[in-house]
C-alpha positions in Angstrom: -26.5 -18.7 24.5 -25.0 -16.9 27.4 -24.0 -13.2 26.8 -21.4 -11.3 28.8 -22.6 -9.5 31.8 -21.3 -6.5 33.7 -19.4 -8.8 36.1 -17.5 -10.1 33.0 -16.2 -6.6 32.4 -13.8 -6.7 35.3 -12.5 -10.2 35.9 -10.5 -10.9 39.1 -7.9 -12.9 37.3 -5.6 -11.6 34.6 -6.1 -12.5 30.9 -3.4 -14.9 29.8 -2.3 -14.0 26.2 0.1 -15.5 23.6 1.2 -14.1 20.3 1.5 -16.1 17.0 3.9 -14.6 14.6 6.6 -12.0 15.3 6.7 -9.4 12.5 5.8 -5.8 12.9 2.3 -6.5 14.2 3.4 -9.3 16.6 6.1 -7.2 18.2 3.6 -4.4 18.7 1.0 -6.7 20.2 3.6 -8.1 22.6 4.7 -4.7 23.8 1.1 -3.5 24.4 0.0 -6.7 26.2 2.9 -6.2 28.6 1.4 -2.7 29.4 -2.2 -3.8 30.1 -3.2 -3.8 33.8 -5.3 -7.0 33.3 -3.2 -9.1 31.0 -0.1 -11.2 31.1 2.1 -12.5 28.3 2.5 -16.3 28.3 4.8 -16.4 25.3 5.3 -16.0 21.6 4.6 -18.9 19.2 6.9 -18.9 16.2 8.6 -21.1 13.7 11.9 -19.4 14.6 13.9 -20.7 17.6 15.4 -17.3 18.4 13.7 -14.0 18.5 14.6 -10.5 19.9 12.4 -11.0 23.0 12.8 -12.2 26.5 9.3 -13.8 26.4 9.2 -17.6 26.3 9.3 -18.8 22.7 7.1 -21.8 21.9 7.6 -23.7 18.7 4.6 -23.9 16.4 4.6 -27.7 16.6 4.6 -27.5 20.5 1.8 -24.9 20.7 -0.8 -27.5 22.0 1.0 -27.6 25.3 -0.5 -24.1 25.8 -4.0 -25.5 26.0 -5.5 -24.5 29.3 -2.7 -21.9 29.8 -3.9 -19.2 27.4 -7.2 -17.3 27.4 -6.6 -15.6 24.0 -4.3 -16.2 21.1 -3.4 -13.2 18.9 -2.9 -14.3 15.3 -0.3 -11.8 14.0 -0.2 -13.4 10.6 -0.4 -12.1 7.1 -3.8 -11.8 5.3 -2.5 -12.8 1.9 -1.9 -16.5 2.7 -1.2 -17.1 6.4 -4.6 -16.4 7.8 -6.5 -18.2 5.1 -4.2 -21.3 5.5 -3.7 -21.3 9.3 -6.3 -19.4 11.2 -9.0 -22.1 11.3 -6.6 -24.6 12.7 -5.7 -22.2 15.5 -9.4 -21.5 16.3 -10.1 -25.2 16.7 -7.5 -25.2 19.5 -7.7 -21.7 21.1 -9.8 -18.6 21.4 -8.3 -16.3 18.8 -8.2 -12.8 17.5 -7.1 -11.9 14.0 -6.8 -8.8 11.7 -7.9 -10.4 8.4 -8.4 -7.5 6.1 -9.4 -8.9 2.7 -12.9 -7.2 2.8 -14.5 -9.2 0.1 -13.5 -12.5 1.6 -14.5 -11.8 5.2 -17.9 -13.5 5.0 -16.2 -16.7 4.0 -13.5 -16.3 6.6 -16.1 -15.7 9.3 -18.0 -18.9 8.3 -14.9 -21.0 8.3 -13.7 -19.6 11.7 -17.2 -20.1 13.1 -17.2 -23.8 12.3 -13.7 -24.2 13.6 -14.1 -22.4 16.8 -17.4 -24.2 17.6 -15.8 -27.5 16.9 -13.2 -26.7 19.6 -15.5 -24.9 22.0 -13.7 -21.6 21.4 -14.4 -18.1 20.2 -12.8 -16.5 17.2 -13.0 -12.7 17.0 -12.3 -11.9 13.3 -11.1 -8.9 11.3 -10.2 -6.5 14.1 -7.8 -3.6 13.5 -8.9 -0.3 12.1 -10.2 -1.1 8.7 -11.8 -3.5 8.9 -12.4 -3.1 12.6 -13.0 0.3 14.1 -14.0 1.7 10.6 -16.5 -1.1 10.3 -18.2 -0.1 13.5 -18.3 3.5 12.5 -19.7 2.7 9.0 -22.6 0.9 10.7 -23.1 3.6 13.3 -23.0 6.5 10.8 -25.3 4.9 8.4 -27.8 4.1 11.1 -28.3 7.8 11.9 -29.7 8.9 8.5 -32.8 7.7 6.6 -30.8 8.0 3.3 -27.1 8.0 4.3 -24.3 9.1 2.0 -21.1 7.5 3.1 -17.5 7.5 2.0 -14.4 5.9 3.4 -11.0 7.6 2.8 -7.6 6.1 3.4 -4.5 8.0 4.1 -2.4 10.0 4.0 -0.2 7.1 4.8 2.0 4.3 3.6 0.4 1.4 1.8 2.3 -1.8 2.6 0.8 -3.7 -0.3 1.5 -1.1 -2.9 5.0 -0.5 -1.5 5.7 -4.1 -2.0 4.5 -4.0 -5.6 6.9 -1.1 -6.5 9.8 -2.8 -4.7 9.3 -5.9 -7.0 10.1 -3.8 -10.1 13.6 -4.6 -11.5 16.0 -1.8 -10.8 14.2 -0.5 -7.7 16.6 -0.4 -4.8 14.2 0.9 -2.2 10.6 2.1 -2.6 7.4 3.1 -0.7 4.0 4.3 -1.8 1.8 6.8 0.0 -2.0 6.9 -0.5 -3.3 10.5 -0.3 -7.0 11.3 -0.1 -8.4 14.1 -2.3 -9.4 17.2 -0.1 -12.0 18.0 -2.8 -13.5 14.5 -2.4 -13.5 14.9 1.4 -15.3 18.2 1.2 -17.8 16.7 -1.3 -18.5 13.8 1.1 -19.2 16.1 4.0 -21.6 18.1 1.9 -23.3 15.0 0.5 -22.3 15.9 -3.1 -21.8 13.2 -5.7 -19.3 13.1 -8.5 -15.9 12.4 -6.9 -15.5 8.8 -6.3 -13.5 5.7 -7.1 -9.9 6.3 -8.2 -10.5 10.0 -8.3 -10.8 10.2 -4.5 -7.2 9.1 -3.8 -3.8 9.9 -5.3 -0.8 7.7 -5.1 2.8 9.0 -4.5 5.8 6.7 -4.9 9.2 7.4 -3.5 12.0 5.4 -5.2 15.7 4.8 -4.9 17.2 3.6 -8.2 19.9 4.2 -10.7 19.2 7.4 -12.7 19.5 5.3 -15.9 16.5 3.3 -14.9 14.2 6.2 -13.8 12.1 6.6 -17.0 11.5 2.8 -17.3 10.6 2.5 -13.6 8.2 5.5 -13.7 6.4 4.0 -16.8 6.2 0.6 -15.2 4.6 2.1 -12.1 2.0 4.3 -13.7 0.9 1.5 -16.1 0.7 -1.2 -13.5 -2.8 -2.7 -13.6 -4.8 -3.1 -10.3 -2.4 -0.8 -8.4 -1.8 2.4 -10.2 -3.7 2.5 -13.6 -6.5 5.1 -13.4 -5.1 6.9 -10.3 -3.3 10.2 -10.2 0.2 8.7 -9.6 3.4 10.6 -9.1 6.9 9.1 -8.9 9.7 10.8 -7.0 13.2 9.6 -7.1 15.5 10.2 -4.1 18.9 9.2 -3.0 19.6 6.6 -0.2 20.3 9.3 2.4 17.0 11.1 1.8 15.1 7.8 1.9 16.8 6.8 5.2 16.0 10.2 6.7 12.4 10.6 5.6 10.8 7.4 4.5 11.4 4.6 7.0 8.3 5.3 9.2 4.9 3.5 8.7 2.3 6.3 9.0 -1.3 5.8 8.0 -4.8 6.9 8.7 -8.1 7.7 7.2 -11.7 8.7 7.9 -15.3 7.5 7.5 -17.7 10.3 6.6 -21.4 9.9 6.7 -23.9 12.7 5.8 -27.6 13.0 5.1 -30.8 14.9 5.2 -32.7 14.9 8.5 -35.9 16.4 7.4 -34.8 19.8 6.1 -31.4 20.0 7.8 -28.2 18.3 6.8 -25.7 16.9 9.1 -22.5 14.9 8.8 -20.6 12.6 11.2 -16.9 11.7 10.9 -14.5 9.2 12.4 -10.8 9.8 11.6 -7.4 8.4 12.5 -3.9 9.8 12.2 -1.3 7.1 12.9 2.4 7.7 13.3 3.0 3.9 13.1 0.3 1.7 11.6 1.3 -1.6 13.2 1.2 -0.1 16.7 -2.4 1.2 16.3 -3.5 -2.0 14.6 -2.1 -3.8 17.6 -3.8 -1.5 20.0 -7.2 -2.4 18.5 -6.3 -6.1 18.4 -5.4 -6.1 22.1 -8.6 -4.4 23.1 -10.7 -6.9 21.2 -8.6 -9.6 22.7 -9.8 -8.5 26.1 -13.4 -8.7 24.8 -12.8 -12.2 23.3 -11.5 -13.6 26.5 -14.4 -12.2 28.5 -17.0 -13.3 26.0 -15.6 -16.8 25.9 -15.6 -16.9 29.7 -19.2 -15.9 29.7 -20.2 -18.8 27.4 -20.0 -17.3 23.9 -18.7 -19.7 21.2 -18.0 -19.5 17.4 -17.0 -16.5 15.3 -17.7 -13.0 16.4 -17.2 -9.7 14.4 -16.5 -6.3 15.9 -20.1 -5.4 15.2 -21.2 -7.8 17.9 -18.9 -6.6 20.7 -20.3 -4.2 23.4 -17.9 -1.3 23.8 -17.5 -1.8 27.6 -15.9 -5.2 27.0 -12.9 -3.5 25.3 -12.0 -1.5 28.4 -9.9 -2.6 31.4 -12.2 -0.4 33.5 -15.3 -1.9 35.1 -18.7 -1.1 33.7 -20.0 0.8 36.7 -17.0 3.1 36.6 -17.4 3.6 32.8 -21.0 4.6 33.3 -20.1 7.1 36.0 -17.2 8.5 34.0 -18.3 8.4 30.3 -22.1 8.3 30.0 
């Protein structure tokens, strides 16, 4: 199997990219591809005939005409159903990048994408983004530094799209969002390598809801007793009016950190990787686009099948050539 070489880090031709799906993530990927010095946008693949973009719109049923015209296809599809149902078919036809984030199902997804990509002579770079993705790399890196690592991942403070969707489905909720907030006590314990604060105690959940005052008590009770989402967590429910919601809760912030600590033969150390994101889809797209660059380069160098972020050399993510990176950053 041929691995990418330094010459693959700075190809002479531009990477031709297309986007499948045009929700929040797809729009962010489109905007970032346009700003890359080594990429060009071929078009957006969608089931909709009209989109708020000046890029060429290719119908899903006509996507095969892009064969030979696209170096990487960004699958900006939902993890709940779209990626499990559609991603393998795309990987048989194109080199793809996805952000599949169902952690427990990633081994199955990787195996399915590997078979599909190999059948089509393509590469499928799976589960990019920031968690999984960048956090995955940092969990491996942090744990490798200590003989007996103690590691915790924290999410937030930030808006959880899945939990927000759950509260909006409650009858009587006009508008709603849910913020995940990590415990500062749990973060301090993780840095010190202390046990005892884990699971649901490490994060709090704060819901902001617009609803008729007559429904407040029922909605609060429904939220705090909702299994799988809120039971066992420190959950608060705040009711606001429409104007306050419009002014303060339309953004999509998020973030988190991976903290690894351990004993190094008489001394303790900790290493931390953290993110503070003003808009979650934009940063997820930034990671996806960087890994799209790597996918196109690895495929051009002969790599086939499914690849995870753990297998990608960092220099392949950068538009800067390897020699310059070594001189600048090593």
